[in-house]
C-alpha positions in Angstrom: 92.5 102.5 76.9 90.6 100.9 79.8 91.5 97.2 80.3 88.6 94.8 80.1 86.1 97.6 79.7 83.2 97.1 77.2 83.4 99.6 74.4 80.3 101.6 73.7 78.5 100.8 70.5 79.7 103.0 67.6 76.1 104.1 66.9 75.6 105.6 70.3 76.2 109.3 71.0 79.8 110.2 71.6 79.0 112.3 74.6 81.0 111.2 77.7 81.5 112.8 81.1 84.7 114.8 81.4 87.7 113.7 83.3 87.2 110.1 82.3 89.2 108.2 79.7 87.4 108.3 76.4 85.8 111.8 76.9 86.0 114.1 73.9 88.5 116.9 74.3 85.8 119.5 74.1 83.2 117.7 76.2 83.6 120.2 79.0 81.6 122.8 77.1 78.1 122.9 75.7 77.3 126.6 75.1 74.8 125.8 72.4 72.4 124.5 75.0 73.0 127.2 77.5 70.3 129.6 76.3 70.7 133.3 75.3 74.2 134.5 76.0 75.0 137.3 78.5 78.1 139.4 78.4 78.8 138.8 82.1 77.3 137.6 85.3 75.4 140.4 87.1 76.9 141.7 90.4 74.0 140.3 92.4 74.3 136.9 90.7 78.1 136.8 91.0 77.8 137.4 94.8 75.3 134.5 95.0 77.5 132.3 93.0 80.3 132.4 95.6 77.9 132.0 98.6 78.4 129.6 101.5 80.1 126.4 100.5 78.8 123.1 101.7 81.3 120.5 103.1 82.8 118.2 100.5 82.2 114.4 100.8 84.1 113.5 97.7 86.7 110.8 98.4 89.3 108.7 96.6 90.5 105.4 97.9 93.8 104.6 96.2 95.8 107.8 96.1 98.2 108.4 99.0 99.0 111.9 100.0 102.5 113.2 99.3 103.3 110.8 96.5 104.6 112.0 93.2 102.9 109.1 91.4 99.3 108.4 92.3 98.9 104.8 93.4 96.1 103.1 91.6 96.1 105.3 88.5 99.0 103.5 86.8 99.5 106.5 84.5 102.0 106.1 81.6 104.8 108.6 81.7 103.4 110.8 79.0 99.8 110.4 80.1 97.6 113.2 81.5 95.0 111.9 84.0 92.8 114.9 83.2 92.5 114.2 79.5 90.3 111.7 77.8 92.9 110.9 75.2 93.4 107.2 75.8 96.8 107.9 77.5 95.7 106.8 80.9 93.9 103.8 82.4 90.6 104.1 84.2 91.1 106.1 87.4 89.0 106.4 90.5 87.6 109.8 91.4 89.6 112.3 93.4 89.5 112.9 97.1 90.8 111.3 100.3 94.2 109.7 100.5 95.0 106.1 101.0 95.4 106.2 104.8 92.5 108.6 105.4 89.9 105.8 105.7 92.0 103.5 107.9 90.2 102.7 111.1 87.1 104.8 110.3 83.7 103.2 110.9 82.9 100.9 108.1 79.5 99.9 106.7 77.6 97.2 108.5 78.4 93.7 107.4 75.7 91.5 105.8 73.3 89.6 108.0 75.1 86.6 109.6 74.0 83.1 109.3 72.1 81.5 112.1 74.5 80.6 115.0 74.3 77.2 116.6 77.4 77.3 118.8 77.8 78.3 122.4 76.1 81.6 123.3 78.4 84.4 124.7 76.2 86.0 127.3 78.5 89.0 127.8 78.4 89.9 124.1 74.7 89.2 124.0 74.2 91.8 126.8 76.5 94.2 124.9 74.4 93.9 121.7 71.2 94.5 123.7 72.7 97.7 125.2 73.0 96.2 128.7 76.5 97.5 129.2 76.8 97.1 133.0 75.7 93.5 132.7 78.1 93.0 129.8 81.0 94.3 132.0 80.0 92.2 135.0 80.0 89.1 132.8 83.1 89.9 130.9 85.5 91.1 133.6 86.0 87.7 135.3 86.6 86.0 132.0 89.0 88.8 130.9 91.0 88.6 134.1 91.2 84.8 133.6 92.8 85.4 130.1 89.8 85.0 127.8 90.9 87.1 124.8 87.4 87.7 123.4 86.2 89.0 126.8 89.3 91.2 127.0 88.3 92.8 123.7 84.8 93.4 125.0 86.0 95.0 128.2 88.4 97.2 126.1 85.5 98.3 123.9 83.3 99.2 126.9 86.1 101.3 128.3 86.9 102.8 124.9 83.4 103.9 124.2 82.4 104.7 127.8 79.5 102.3 127.7 78.3 101.6 131.3 81.6 102.9 132.7 83.5 106.1 132.7 85.4 106.4 129.4 89.1 105.4 130.0 91.3 105.2 126.9 94.3 103.9 128.9 92.3 101.0 130.4 90.9 100.3 126.9 94.5 100.2 125.5 95.6 97.8 128.3 92.8 95.3 127.6 93.2 95.7 123.8 96.8 94.7 124.2 95.9 91.7 126.3 93.4 90.6 123.7 95.9 91.1 120.9 98.6 89.1 122.6 95.9 86.5 123.4 95.1 86.1 119.7 91.7 87.7 119.4 91.3 89.0 115.8 89.2 92.0 116.8 91.6 92.9 119.6 94.6 92.6 117.3 92.9 95.0 114.8 92.0 97.6 117.4 95.4 97.4 119.1 97.2 97.8 115.8 95.3 101.0 115.2 96.4 102.3 118.6 100.0 101.5 117.8 99.7 103.3 114.5 98.2 106.4 116.0 100.6 106.6 118.9 98.3 108.7 121.1 97.4 106.4 124.0 100.3 104.0 123.5 103.8 104.6 122.1 103.8 104.5 118.3 105.2 101.2 117.0 104.7 100.7 113.3 106.4 97.3 113.2 104.2 95.9 115.9 101.2 97.5 114.3 102.0 95.8 111.0 102.4 92.5 112.7 99.1 92.6 114.6 97.2 94.0 111.6 98.5 91.1 109.4 97.7 88.5 112.1 94.1 89.9 112.4 93.7 89.9 108.6 95.0 86.4 108.2 92.7 85.3 111.0 89.7 86.6 109.0 88.9 90.0 110.4 87.3 91.9 107.5 88.3 95.4 108.6 91.9 94.3 109.3 92.0 92.7 105.8 91.0 96.0 104.2 93.4 98.1 106.4 96.3 95.7 105.8 95.7 96.0 102.1 95.9 99.8 102.6 99.2 99.5 104.5 100.7 97.4 101.7 99.7 100.0 99.1 101.2 102.8 101.2 104.4 100.9 101.8 104.9 99.8 98.2 103.6 102.6 95.9 102.7 101.5 92.4 101.6 98.2 90.9 103.6 96.0 93.2 101.7 97.2 96.3 98.4 97.0 94.5 99.0 93.4 93.5 100.2 92.5 97.0 97.0 94.1 98.5 94.6 92.5 96.1 94.1 89.2 98.0 93.3 91.1 101.2 90.9 93.4 99.4 89.2 90.4 97.9 88.7 88.7 101.3 87.4 91.9 102.9 85.1 92.6 100.0 83.5 89.1 100.2 82.7 89.9 103.8 80.9 93.1 102.9 83.3 95.9 103.4 82.3 98.6 100.9 85.8 100.2 100.8 87.3 96.9 99.7 84.6 96.4 97.2 85.3 99.8 95.7 89.1 99.0 95.7 88.4 95.8 93.7 86.4 97.6 91.1 89.3 99.9 90.5 92.0 97.2 90.5 90.0 94.9 88.3 89.9 97.6 85.6 93.5 98.8 86.1 95.7 95.8 86.7 96.7 93.8 83.6 96.9 90.0 83.4 94.1 89.2 85.8 91.9 86.3 85.1 88.8 87.2 83.1 86.5 85.8 85.8 87.8 88.6 88.0 87.8 91.5 85.6 84.2 90.7 84.5 83.2 91.4 88.1 84.6 95.0 88.3 81.2 96.7 87.9 79.5 94.2 90.2 81.9 95.2 93.0 81.3 98.9 92.3 77.5 98.3 92.5 77.9 96.6 95.8 79.9 99.5 97.2 77.5 102.0 95.8 74.5 100.2 97.4 76.3 100.3 100.8 76.2 104.1 100.6 79.9 104.8 99.7 79.5 108.1 97.8 82.7 107.7 95.7 81.4 104.4 94.5 78.1 106.0 93.6 79.9 108.7 91.7 82.1 106.3 89.7 79.2 103.9 89.0 77.2 106.8 87.5 80.1 107.7 85.3 80.8 104.1 84.3 77.1 103.6 83.3 77.0 106.8 81.2 80.4 106.1 79.5 79.9 102.4 79.1 82.9 101.4 81.2 83.2 97.7 82.2 79.8 97.0 80.8 76.9 98.3 78.8 75.8 102.0 78.8 72.7 102.9 80.8 72.2 106.6 80.9 69.1 106.6 83.1 70.7 104.4 85.7 73.9 106.5 85.5 71.8 109.6 86.1 70.2 108.0 89.1 73.5 107.1 90.8 75.0 110.5 90.1 71.9 112.2 91.5 72.1 110.1 94.6 75.8 111.0 95.2 75.2 114.7 94.4 72.3 114.9 96.7 74.4 113.3 99.4 76.9 116.1 99.0 79.6 114.6 96.7 81.0 117.7 94.9 82.4 115.9 91.9 79.0 114.2 91.4 77.3 117.6 91.5 79.7 118.8 88.8 79.0 115.8 86.6 75.3 116.0 87.2 75.3 119.5 85.7 76.7 118.0 82.4 73.9 115.4 82.3 71.3 118.2 82.6 73.0 120.2 79.9 73.3 117.4 77.4 70.0 115.6 78.3 71.8 112.4 79.2 69.4 110.1 81.2 67.1 113.1 81.9 65.4 116.0 80.2 67.5 119.1 79.5 67.2 121.7 82.3 69.5 124.7 82.3 68.4 125.9 85.7 69.0 122.6 87.3 72.4 122.4 85.6 73.1 125.8 86.9 72.2 124.8 90.4 74.6 121.9 90.5 77.3 124.1 89.0 76.8 126.8 91.6 77.0 124.1 94.4 80.2 122.6 93.1 81.7 126.0 92.5 81.0 127.1 96.0 82.7 123.9 97.3 85.9 124.9 95.4 85.6 122.8 92.2 86.3 125.2 89.3 85.3 124.1 85.8 85.9 126.5 82.9 83.4 124.6 80.7 80.5 124.9 83.2 81.6 128.5 83.9 81.0 129.3 80.2 77.7 127.5 80.3 76.6 129.5 83.3 77.6 132.8 81.6 75.4 131.8 78.7 72.3 131.7 80.9 69.8 134.5 81.0 69.8 136.7 84.1 66.5 135.1 85.2 68.0 131.6 84.8 71.1 132.5 86.8 68.9 133.9 89.6 66.8 130.7 89.6 69.9 128.5 89.7 71.3 130.4 92.7 68.0 130.3 94.5 67.8 126.6 94.0 71.4 126.2 95.2 70.6 128.2 98.3 67.7 125.9 99.1 69.7 122.7 98.7 69.9 120.4 101.7 71.7 117.1 101.7 69.4 114.1 101.7 
């Protein structure tokens, strides 16, 4: 049972996407809509089926690698995450581990409010792309102990903007900025300490600087510190400890944190109703920011009526967006929508195309395999041809 999720109306069709709690046990097959059956895939079509595989962009936020119990799934001991039998709570889609998105470029923050304070000319030059000017203005301030200027100098060296790229110089200035209390500098230096490439690895110091940056209001540090708590305390304890940091980061526009909230607000029990009611809202925000896993999950939530009302057409739209962006799981689910005419017209060739693409990427689905075998030889050729022409949008 999914906590705080709106239940679909009993009069609505029982069809639900596979792999999600509430899906019928036989929902992975729909041979009746597959067209005239063929005994086997022709040799030519079989060769096309296993053609070049596109790169996968599917991702999963809250499942650390190497853990016996997936964090964020909160699965009962006898539950099977692959079954829609009510034995598991709502789970995010599969993909990247908990630490895989730490330190990666995050979506742009919302537009800032008009600033009426003192203008920082060095940062202004940096934002306009005048990197030499930015360095000339920042260096004297950095040498005088200005932590914000030290972070700017570090960034210029780190990116090679206006100067020769020098990671060691960047690390030196990030350290000065971190010790001087600049939130952005503390965040960047914490990442260097975790990586252990340019400076010696020091997890204790990294944790300390990351927490300080998060507590000082740095949105990226808030998300990453939440990730660190989840990794250090697998299970519900870590998720609850990370929740306040995800909330602060999400409010500042970090899509990864918004996605995390959507999952925690539907998985954790005992949360205030005013929070759980916002689960889908946070998922929508992450999806609109371009986070493909959020787009995938939002499409599934809309079709299955999770954490709100059903909307098949909107669900189809979000799954299409994720699938066209290269999300392999979304491509698989989109095939089911075309087979069952959910949010769109039935189209066996289009369903076959998305099956072929997800199959080439390594996602094997016996139900869709049966569907594909039921297509005519002409339909199979058309599906393979469409898959070969596919380009990510």
